[in-house]
N, C-alpha and C positions, 0 to 999 in steps of 0.2 A: 776752438780747444785753446788753451794756455796752460803753459809750462812752468812749474818752481824748481829750482834747483838748491840744493842745502848743504854746506859740509861742514862740519863742528865735532865738537867733545859734548856729550851729554851727561851728566851727574846727577846723582838721583838719590833724593833725600824723604823719609819720612816724619811727617810732622804730626804731632797730636795739637788738641786747640787750643792750650795756652802757648805753647810754641808758635803757633801758627798768628794767635793774635798779637803777639809780641815782635815777630817779626814783619809784616803789612806795614805796619808804620814806616819803618826803617825803609822799608821797598821803594814806599813813595816818595821818599825824599829824594831818590836818584831814580828810579826809575815811570815811564809813563802806562798806565793802560792801553791795550792795543786796540785798533779801533774796532774791533767786535764785541770788546767789552762794554756796550753803549751804557753810559749813564754808571759805568761802573760796574756793572753787573756780568755774571759768567753765560759762558752759551756751551751748546751742547755739541760734541763731536761723537759721531755714529759710524761705527767701524764693521767690515768684515773680511776676516783672515782668511787668506787661501793656503790650501796646504794638501798634501798628497793623502792616500789612502791611509799610509802609513803613519803621518804624522812625520814624514822625512825632515820637513822645514823647522818644525819647532824640537823637536828631540836633538836635530844638531845643534840647535843654536843654545840650549839649555846645558850642552856640551861644552859654552863658551871657548869655541875656536877662535882664530887670529881673523877667520873670514867667514863670515853668515851672511844671510839677505832673507828677507821675507816679501811676501806681496799682500796689499791690502787696499779696499775698496772704502773708499769714504765719504760719507757727508755730514754736511750741518744743518740736514732739516731730518726730520724725523715725525712721522715716517715719509721717507721720498716716495715722491712721485715719478713715473716714469721719463718725463721731460726736465726732472731737475737737473742742475747739474752735479757732480760726483767726479770724485778725483781716485785717478789709479795710481796708485802709489809702489815704486819697489825701494825698499828701503835697505842698506849695505852697510856693516860695521867693519872695517878692518884696522886691526891693530889699536883700538879704542876708538877710531875716528870715523863718524856716522856720516853718510852721505842719503840723500832722499831726493829722488828725480820722480815728478809726477806729471801724468796728462789728466786734462777737464774734459768729460765726456757727457751727456747725461747719463741716467742712470739707465735706460733700455740698451742704449748702444754700448755701456762698460758690459751688461750680463750678456748682449749678443757676442760682444768678444771672447768674452773670459767663458763664456759654455760653449758658442759655435764657432770662434774662431773668425767672427765677421768684424773686419776693422771698421772704425768710424771713418768719414769723409776724412781725405788727405788733406793737410794744411798745408797754406803757401809759407809757411816758416821753418828753415831748416832743420831746428833745433828740436821744435815738436815732431817731426816724422821720425827722426833721431830715435828721440825717447821710445816712442811706437816700435820701432824695430827691434831696441831694446826689450821692451814688455813682448814682443813676438817672440824672441830669442828666449826668455824666460819659461815663456809655455811651451816651448819645443823640450825645452832641458827637462821641466816640470809637469807633470799631468796635473793640473790642481783641481780644485773643490772648495766649495766655501765649507768652512771648518770650525769657526770659532766667530760670533758676536759680542763685542766688546763697544761699551759708551761710557761715557764719563762726562762731567760740567767740569768746564775750564776758566780759568780766571786767567788771563795771560798779562806779560809786562815787557816793556824795550826799554834799552837804557837810554838815558835823557842824553848822554854825552856820545855812546856808542850805539847805533842802533843794532849793530847786531848780536847783540848780548841781548838774549831773551829770557826769560824764566817764566814758568808756568806753575800754577797748581790744581792738581785733579781729584774730584771728590765723586763720591758716588759712583765707583767704577762697578760697573754692569756687565754680566756675561751670562752668556748662554750656548749651549750648541744645539739648540734645534732654532726653528724659525729663522733660518741662516739666509735673510736678506734683508737691504735696508727699508723695501717697502711695507715693513713690520713697526710697528711703534718698540720704544727702547721699554725691555722690563726683564726681568733676569735675577741672577745671585750677584749678592754685593762681594768684593775681592778684598775691600779695607774695612775698618769698622767707620761708622759714622763720625767719631770724633776724629777720623784722620784724614790728612791731606797729602796728596803724593808730587812733593815739587821736585822739579827740573829744572836744571839751570845748563842753559843752553848757548855755550862760547865758542868763539873762534880763538881765541888765546887762552891767557889764564884768567883764574878769576879775579873780581875787584878785591882789593883789599878792606872795603868796608865791609863786603858780604862775609868775606872769610873771618873777619872778626865777629862779627854778628853773631854766624853760625855758630862758633865755636864758644860764647856768652850763652848762647840758650841750648848749649847741649846738643845741636844739629849735626848727625851724623852723616857722612854718605852710606849709601845701602846699595846693594843689589836688587832692583826690582824691574822685572817684564810682564806687563799686565797679560798679554798673551802666553807666558809663560807661567805665570800663576793660577794663570786658568786652568792650562791644560794639567799641570798637577794637581790641582782640586779634582780634575776630572778623572785624572788616572789614581789617585787614592782613593775616589769613589767607587770606580769599578774592581777595584780590586778588595773592597770592603764588602762590594755586593755579591763577589764571588767566589769571599771565604778565604781570600787570602790575607797573610796575618801580615799586619803593619803595625808599629806601637802606639803606645796610647797618644801620648803626642801629637801625631800623625792623624789620628783618628777622630781626634779634639779638633782639629783643625777643618778637618774634612767635615765634619758635622756644624760648625758655628761658618763655615764660607759655603759649604755646596747645598747643606739641605735644608739652610733658612731661605727662602723666597721673600723679599720682601718688595 
């Protein structure tokens, strides 16, 4: 079982194709593709978000509190097999600073732990067992169930001079609220347009000047974007429309575009 821990600021930007195509050559001057972008190609990330029956975790998150947390199960394979390695992650945001701690185990072990409370085999490394204790405490605090599937295609870069500086592009962000298992192939509704790219700048300190200047020149501005948050908003609006509850025209068009058109 392997553990990774992250602590950083995360800034998000939504780019169109034109902005993306102009920005990428500049990025290559200062950053290298990460080791998973083999041959410069993107890779898939597949997630199951867990929540309470009343969606407490995502509803709290959308209120933008000083402190929030969520739990998700992540795979880099689709569909994942029972013996494939997956990552169970706790992600917290405290005053704008994001921390992520994750434990690696097989899909079968992760599902047995989440559904039945069966712990994976104990590790010889203290930090690994410490994170598992944190996961156990989380599940004691919240009775959670599979709530949301989200997958996307990602290309990622690391700074040539600062390996802590990371930048990612996500596209084809796909969501569904059924077949909530990583053992199923990726399919569902798209959360952004085909010509859009969600960029996340992940930094420990301040943004490099070269990136700040380039974003300004290309009129790329910071935005607030949560994949799980947007998927939940779409789901909620869809249910409101189905139940005959009034929503304004703009929101109705948003739901029709995002949730009723499966690609």
